[in-house]
Phi, psi and omega in degrees: 000136184287141178287146178286153183295131181260355180231152181270092183264331185207166174202155179248132183237156180231150176273117185277172178294339176275011181061024173251159177260135182235147181279131178247344176197148181226165180279352180229076186280354175289312187263340183251112174268119184280355181289110182071022181267119184259162176219145185270128180279165179309318182298316182288328181293317175304316181293322178295319180298323176296320179293314179292346178296324180293343184262002183292337177276356183240030172090013181299132179246119186291332181289332175295319177299308182300317183289342188273354186229150170250119186277139180227154170240160178290126180254326181194138174275114182272000184078169177061027180075022180237147181222139174268130181242147182243133179296145180221164177253082180227149179273124187303315188275352182248338182273154176257004176285143180277118186246145161270143180232134176258125182291140181278093186243025176298329172242095190290341188266318190231013180283176180304325182285323176294327178287329182293314180307317182289319178300308180299322183293317179297319176298314178303311182300317176297324179286324180289321174295335177282327183273334183238150179264082182281153176300320174228147183302135173295137180246156177303316179302322180296318179288317177302315182298321181287326176289321179295321180300321179285328180288327180292330178298319182293314183300316176299322178282000179081020186258127173284139179272118182291150179299320178300319182292318179298322179289318180295327180302328177272312186293335180255008189295135172227133176298155178303140175086357180241132179255145180302339179280353187263022180298138187300323180299324177296319180293323181294321178298321183291317182299321174303320182287321187281326184252069176292138179292151179272134182279134175277178189295322178295317180296317181297320178297323176301314176298324180290329183266004184291124180303327183289343185256354185289342181296331180288321178293319180297322180295322182291319179294321178297323178293316182298313182297321177300313183296318179299320179294319182293324177297318182292322180299313180302317177301316181301312182301318182291327181294315179303314181299319181292328180287316179300320179296323183290319177298325178287331183276334188299319175299324181291322181296318179296322180298323181294324181293326181294325186288000000 
């Protein structure tokens, strides 16, 4: 009898009705149960990489993310919505190749994927506590309980939770009553725009003497000089016309006097 494959070298995935990819067959059927086994496609990988980037200031460890997944590339299109994938040795954050990634869930409780979920949750909680002024600090347990409650609803309905959905539930998590648009930095920026400080006399004088603003004044002065010149020229023309009219009228006034 041939020995069962002991390593995961390839897998066959299918596109589900939910537009997610699910594993239908693997090279290691002994250790890998394909029932409800999901895999993240290249488009979803790119989105996750973008989401975790926001956590880098809050302790995100890239190596934990890398070790939590097994990368694959497309080897052959089998038709009928199925694709054969071949395992590769590529770094998710460094390669430009479009990869599928399978979560390493052989040990669901203490494996690398389980460690990643815990790590992302802690980073997300730290970020939310930094961005929002909660009455009491948000805790990891609160976030996990809320996410788990939603997942249990899916399990009761007989629906498997896709890996991408599970990760986004953490990376996009927001407490009830809080909108992502209400982040404190954004609100602070709005307050700065709305409450502009009043300039005192000294600051106004500085602005008046600011070299960078003098071009406006020069422009105004040039315009005033032009207007003044036009006005003077107009006055001179009117005086000349008046003088000419006066000379023409003088003889008539004299003739009246003679009469």
